[in-house]
N, C-alpha and C positions, 0 to 999 in steps of 0.2 A: 432343742434340748428337751427330754422328756421329764415330766413332773415326777416327783418321788411320792406323791400322794394322789389319790383320786377318791371321788365321792360318786357313788352309783345309786340311782333310784331303780329298784327292781320290783315290779308288782307281781305278787303271787297270792294264790288262794290257799286256804288252810289244807285243803285236800291234796295240794301239790308240794308238800314239805320236802319230799325226796328230790324233786327238781331243783329247789333252791339250794338244798344241801350239795347236790352234785355240781351246781354252779359255783358255790363257794369253794369247793375242793379244786375245781378247775382253775380259779383265780389263784389259789395257793401254787398250783403247779406252774403257773405262769410267773410266779415271784411277787403276787399282790397278797400281802398279809392282811387279814382282817384285824382292824384296830377297834372298831366300834360299830354298833348297830343302833340306829335311833329307835325310840320307843314304838314308833309305828311299824317297825320290823321290815320296812321297805327301803330304807336309806342305809347304804353300807359305806363305810370309810376304810380305805386300804392304804397301806404304805408299801412301796416297792422294796423288795429284798431278794434274797436268794430263793429260787424255787424250792419247795418243800412239799411233802405229802402229809396232808392233814385231813382227818375225817371230821366232818361236821354233822351234827344231829340236832334237829329241833324236836323238843319234846313238849307236849301239850299236857299240863298238869293243873287241875283246878284246886287241888288241896296238897300242900307240900309241908313237910316238917323238916327238921335238921337232919334226920336220918337219910332222907332222900338226897340232899346235897352232899353229905358225908360219904354216902355209898359210891356215888360217881366220882368224887374227888379222890377217894381212896383207890379207885380203879384207874386213876391216871387222867380222867377227863377234866378239862379246864372249863369253868363256867364263863360265859360271855352274856352280858345284859340279861341275866336271869330274872324271870318273874314278870316281864312286861307283857301284860294282857295274858297271863297264864302260860306264856311260851318261855321255855328254857332252852338256850342254845349252848351246846357243848361241843368242844373240839379235842381231838387227841391225835398226835403224830403217830405215824406207822412207817414201816420201811416200803419204799417204792418198789423195790425188786421182789417183794413178797406180798402180792395183792391178797393172798389168802389170809394175811395178818390184819387186813382191814378191820378195825374194831366196830362192833355193834353195840348199841346201848340197850337194845331189847334182847333178853336172853331167849325169848320164845315167841312164837306166833300169837299166843293168847295175849301177851302184853301189847303188841301192836294193835290188835283187835280192841283191847280195852282203851287205848289211846284214841282210835278212831271213834269209838262209842262216846267218849267224853266230848269229842269235837262235834259229833252229831247232836248231843244233848244241848250243847251251847247254841248251835244253830237253831234248833227247835225253839228253845226258850227265847232267843232274840227275835225270832220270827213271831212268836206269840205275843211278845211285848209290843211289837209294832202294830198289832191289831187296834188297840184303844187309841193310839196316836193317829192312825189312819182314819178311824171313825170320827175322832174330834176334828182332825184337819178337814175332812170332807164336809161335815156338818157345819163348821164354822164359816165355810166359804159361801158367799151368795152367788158368785159367778160360776156358771156351769163349766166354763173353760178351765177355771183353776180346780174345781172338783175333778174334772177329767184328768188334768195333769197330776193330781194327788193319786188317783186311782191307777194311772199308768205307771207312776213311779213305784208304788207299792207293789204292783203286780210284777214288775221287773225285778225288784229286790226279792220278792218270794220265789220267783223262778230261780234266781241265783242260789237261794237257800235250798230249795228243793233239789236243784242240780248238785249242790255240794253234798247234801245228805245221801243222794243216790250214789255219787262217786265213792264216798266213804263206805257205803253198804256194799257196792261192787268190789271194793278193795278187800272188805272183810270176807266176802263169799270166796274171792280168789285165795286169800290166805287160808281159809278153812279147808278148801279143796286141796291146796298144796300140802296142808298138814295131814289131811287124811291119806292122800297118795304116798306121802313120805313114811307113813306108818306101815304100809303094805309092802 
């Protein structure tokens, strides 16, 4: 007997929001309806039902007012777990036999680039905030092995942040070139 609910832990990086959106849409096509997302945005709860075609979009916003929420709700988007760690998850049904009707939350390429820049800024700020804690952690330790472990841990974290920033920058370059080529 198959369970009518499931909980899935799915790791994803902020520069991969499109992949997690596609995965959520595939879950809907298989009849697993998203009911809840935990605040860490990696634990998803589903309930079994009829397959449906739903567009999911994660939007990263650091400053939101009521107009932002109203704009998307008026356009037929349903909010899910909005505002957890500046991420807003939206969904909207569309007709499966009309893939061209798949809704987009961003009206233009510049909006996507701005979203990517907000994520890059956050990664840079968090990376810079880690510097004093690393210095304090290293200087407070008497054992060189613990100091080395701190250094290795922070270097790994910074490599991830730099990789994320470079991925977002690459996405922006690709979007800009697509925008330029579509104008000609």
